[in-house]
Structure formats: C-alpha cells, structure tokens
N, C-alpha and C positions, 0 to 999 in steps of 0.2 A: 067828924072823921071824913078823910078824903080818900078817893080811889083813883087808880091809874089803870087804863086798859092797854094791854100789850097784845099786838097782833103778830103772830109768828107763822111764817110760811117758808118751809125749807124744801118743798117739793117742786121740781120744775114742771112746767106745763106738759101736757100730752099733745103731740102734733101728728096729724095724718094728712095724706095727700091722695088724690084720686083724679084720674083723667075722665073727661066727658066725651062720649061718643063710642062708636063701634069700631072694632079692629079685627084683623085676621092674622093669625099666626104671630101675634104680638106687634103687628105693623098697622099703622093708620094710613089711609089713602087720601086724606084731606086734612087741612089745618084743623086743630082742635084745641080745647082749653084744658088746663090742669088746675084743679082747685085744691086749696090747702085749708085745713081747719085745725083749731087748737082749743083745748079746754084746760081750765085750772080751777080746782075745787076750793081753793083757799083764797088767795089774794085776787085771783082773776088774771086774765090775759091782758098784757100791756101792748104787745105788738107781735106780729108775725113777719119774718123776713124770708126772702127767697133769693136764690142764685141760679141763673140759667147758664149752663155751659161754662164758659170762661169769663162770664160777666161778673160784675160786683154784686154784693149783697144789697138788696133793695127792700123797701117796705112793701109787703104784700097788699095789693089794692083790690082784691076780690077774685082775680083769676090771672093765670099765666097763659098767653097765647103761644102755641107751638106751631111754627111756620117753616122751620128749617128742616130740609130733608136729611135723612140719616139718623144717627143716634144722638139723642138729646138727653143731657143729664140735668135734672132739677134737684137742687138741695134746698132744704127748708128747715126753719127752726122757729121756736116761739119763746118769748120772754114774759114772765108774769110781773105783777106789780111789786113783787118783793125783790125782783132782780134775778130770779132764778131763770137760767137759760136751758132749754131742752137740748137733748142730744140731737145733732144734725141728722136728719133723715135724707135718704137719697132715692130717687126714682129714675129709672132709665126708660125713656120714651122714644119710640121709633116711628119715623114718618117717611113715607114713600108716595109721592104724588105723581111720579112719572111712569108711564107705561113702558114695557120692554121695547127694545129695538129689534126689528126683524129684517132678515134678508133671505132671498131665495136665489138659488143658482142652478143652472142646468149643467149636469156633469158631462153631457155630450151636446155640443151646440148645434143649432140649426144652420141652414145655408143662408145665402143672402136674401132669399125670399121668405125666410122665417119658417120654412117647412123642414121636417125631418123625414128621412126614409128608413130609419131604424128606431127601435124602442128608445124612449127618452127617460132618463133618470134625473130627478131633481132632488136637491137637498135644501133644508131650511135651517138657518142659524138664528138664534135669539140670545140676547144678552140683557141683563138688568143690573145696574150698578148699585142699587140700594138693597131692597129686600131679597132679590134673587128670583130666579125663575120658578114658577110653579108648574107650568105646562105649556106645550106648544101644540097647536091643532092645525089640521088641514082639511079642506073641503074640495072635492073634485066634482065639477059639474053640478048635478042636482042631488048628489049624495049628501048625507049628513056630515056634520063636523066630526072628525075622529082624532084621537090622540096621535101626534107625530112622534115617532121614536127612532126612525131611521130613514135613509133615502128611499124615495118612492119611484117605481118604474111605471111609465105609461106605455101600454102595449096596444091599446085599441086605436084604430085609425079614426081620424077626424080632428076637429078643433076642440080642445079642452081648456076650460077656464079653471084655474086652480087658485083658491083663496087660502091664505094662511094668517095666523095670528098667534100671540103668546100672552099668557097671564102671569103676573108676578105674585109673590107671596102676600102682598098687600091687597091683592084683588084687582089691581089695575089691568085692564085688557087693552092690548094694542089694537089700533084700528086695522081692520083686515086689509091686507094687500093682495094683489093678484098678479099672476103670470099666465101667459097663454102658451099652450103647447100644441103645435100642429103636426100631425103625424100621417104620413101616407107611405105605406110599405109596398104597394103594388104598382107595377109599371103600367103605362097607358095601354089601352086596347087598340090594336091596329086592324083595320079592314082594308085590304088592297084588292081591287077588282080590275078586270080587263073587259071592257065592253059590258059591264054590269055583271059579269060572271067570274069564273075561275081563270087564272092565268093560263094561256094556251098558245100553241104554235100559230104562226101567221105566215102566209105566202107573201113573197116580195112585192106583189102588186096591191097588197092590202094596206090597212092602217092600224096603228096601235093606239088605244085610248085607255090609259090607266087612271083610275080614280082612287084617291087615298082619303080615308076617313079615320080620324084619331079621336078617341074619347078618354077622359080620365075623370072619374066620378068624385074624387076626393080633393086633391090639390089643384087639378086642372092641368091642361096641356101648356107646356112652356115653349116647346119647339117641335117641328116635324120636318122631315126631309124625304124626298123621293129621288132616287137615282136610277139611271139606266147605264149599265156598264161603268159605274162610278162617276157618271156625269149627271149633274142635276137636271131634272126635267120638271115640268109643271103638271100637277094633277089636273086631269080633265082636258088637257091639250092633245089634239090628235098628232100622231107622228107618222110620217110616210115611211112604210117598211122598206121601201127601196133605198132610203138613205142609210140604212144599216147594212153591215156586211152579212152575207149569208152564213148561217150556222147558229151556234148557241150564244144566247145573251142572258144577262142577269138583271132583273129589276129588284130593287131593294128599298124598303121603307124603314125609317128610323123615327122614333118619337121619344121625347123626354118630358116628364112632368115637372111641376114646380118643386117637387121634393128631390129631384135628381134621379128618379128611377128611369131606366132606359129600356125600351123594348125595340125589337127589330124583327122584320120578316124578310125573307129573300126567296125568290123563285127564278128558275131558269126556264127559258122557252127557246124555240127554234124559229129562225127566219128561213123558210124553205122556198123551193121553187120547183117548177115543172115546165113542160113545153107550153101549156096553156098560160101559165104565169108570164112567160116570156112574150107570148103573143099579146097579152093584155098590156104589158109594159110598152110594147111597141106602139099600140094604139093610143095609150096615154101620152106618150111622147109626141105622137103625131098631132094629138089634140092641142098640145101646148106649143107646137111649132118647133120642137126639137128634132123631129123627123120632117124634112123640108116640104115634102109634098106627098100626094097620094101615090104617085108612081114609085117613089122610093119605098114607101110603106109596103106596097104590093110586092115589090122585088124582095124585100126582106121576109115577108110572110110566106112567099113561095118557097124560099129555101127552108124555112122552118117547117112548113107543111110536108116537104119532101122527107125531112128527117123524121117527122111524126109517122109517116107511112111506113118507113123502114122499121121503126120501133114496133108498130102494130104487126108487122110481118115477122117479128122475132129476129131481125137482122141488126143488132146493135152496132156492129162494126160500120155498116153502111150509114146508119143514123149518125154515128160519131163523125164520119167523114164529111157529111153535109153540114154538121154543126161547126166543124172546124172551118169549112168554107164560108159559113155565115159570119163567123168571127172575123175572118179576113176581110169580108165585104164591109162589115161595120167599121173596121179600122180605116179602110179606104174611104168610105163615105165621110168619116169624121175628118179625114185629112183634107177632103175637097169641100167640106162645109155642107154636105147633104144631111148629115146627122151631127148633132152637137157632141162635143167631147164628153159632156156629162152623160148623155144618153148612151153613147157608145161604151163608156166605162161601165155603166150599170148593166147593160145588156150583155156585154162580154163577160162580166163577173158571173151572171146567171148561167151563161152557156158553159163557162169553165167549171162551175159547180156541178152542172149536169154531167159533164164529161168525166168528172172525177168521182162523183158519188152515185150517179144514177145510171148513166149509159156507159157501160164498160165493155 
C-alpha cells in the first residue's frame, strides 16, 4: 500500500511593523529604523516585502532606514511558501531633524548709537516647517527662561541681554540667539558754576569764569555746549567783563546723552558798574598803555573824583554834570590819541550807564 502526503495552507502570513527609537508627539528628531516581522504557522514565511513612500516594492533585508524629514509612509506585506500573500499593512512615520527658525525684532528702534530713550518693546517670531512649534522662550539678563507669549517691554535703564529660542513638537531646540537693548530715559546732569559757586553779578572791571561739568551714568555724554548770550564760550576760560555790554546777560548750558536725552540750564546775571569800577578800568587801561601816560590818567581821575564828591554830598545833578564833562574829555583824548578808541568806548559806556541808571 502506498501513501501520499498533501500539505495544505490557505492562510496568509501575519505581518507586523514597529519603529525603533524614542519619539515625541509622534515625531522623531533623528534618523531611525523601522522593523518588519512576519509569521506563518503552516507553510512558513517565504518573503517579506516593503515599499517606502513612492518607491518600488523591495525584499525586506532586516530593517528600513527612515532619513527623509516629514511624513513617511511604509507599506509591508509577507508571502508564505504556499503563495498566500498577506494584506498590505501601512505605517505612517514622521521625522523632523531641523530645529525651528527664530527671529527677534524691536518694535521701536534705537538711535544711531544703539541707545533708546524710551521703553523698548521686542517681539519674537518662530516657525517650524515639519512638526510645528511647541514653545518659544525668552531669557532677560540673569532671569530664568520663561515662556514667550506676547511682545515684551523693557522699562529698566541699562544694557540688557535678551536670549530667545524655540522648541518644536519633535523636541528639536533652536540654538539660543540674542539681542541687546540699551535704555537710558534720563537726561544728563549739568553742573554750571561761576568762580566755583553760584552764578552771580559781576562789575565791569572784573572777570567771569564759568565751569561746566556734565555727567550721565547710563549711556554717557554725547555732546555738551556752553553759551553766553547765544555765543559759544569755553568752559574754564576767563572772560573780561569789560568786553560785555552793561546790563543783563544769559549763560546757558546744554547736554545730550548717547540716547538722545537733552538737558539744559540757563541763568541770568548782571554786568554792573559804579564810580569805583570806572576808576579801576581807567587804571587797567593805563597799565596796558591804552591811557597814554600818568598825566592823562590823573586828569581823568580828577574829574571822576569830583563827581564822586558830589554824589557823597547828595548832589546828583552836579555829579552828572561832571560825568558828562568826563565823557567829553574821553572823546577828545580818543581823537588826539591820548586814549585808545577801545578804552574810550568802554569808559563812556560805563559813564552813560551810571548817568541813566544810577545818577539821575
């Protein structure tokens, strides 16, 4: 008696697939492998085939390497030795190896020195073309990283370093970038003194010495200016009061810091005169040769002293008469060269001021 063995397998293999590695939110942040396994309880597995994205079906060789960013589709099937083919299985695999892109912008820009004089607001934008953004963070100076949700305003003066970064759903973290915000909201401090003290009146035979000191503790001083009656003068340089007209004058100091803050101080003072001042001026001019000789000086002082005596006696009319006579003498001396035109002009201006404002 003979026998025949019949092997019958009408059931397709069972096929499964699984990825190797960790992922976040369904996204991998680095290349990974996908493994396929098949079983067949009867005839046994003959082959496993795989298809990646739009590629062709190929024989499975132990693993599939996923390296293309974005959505990857893996199809896989198994055939047993009886020729049964499994239903095609599909797995969707997502890969994002690229960190988000970030940018920061100042909503109100600094000046050409990179300093701001008012509160600064900055905004951060972040994009991710694959998995999408998970979060954006910001760190100001020595503070901790915090979640960024809306534009941030810097109101504290000083130099601030701002770091920012973004994380995508795959867990990729962008390298931190930085911007610097420099803020100075206060104008420079000005100290203007005259002869080391407060601004004060000066007699015409004296000198004026203005000293300007400007400080700015935050951005620093950009420029400073000192003017007398709107004309630039030099700090610390003596000015002969006789070169100024008698009456009210204005000294002004202006300072600008690197953020553009401006401060200004202004003071008025008087260039005054009296009979003693006129006498001192005469002697000064004699010393510099603008009154020709001692005899001319004595002649002028005699007329001045006569006017002084009438003032002391309470007779302003007589004092004024002698001052007018002194003016005429000065003009005459100026014409014949005994007194310089400059000296005569200065002395007559003082005498006229006395006649108009003091001796009436």
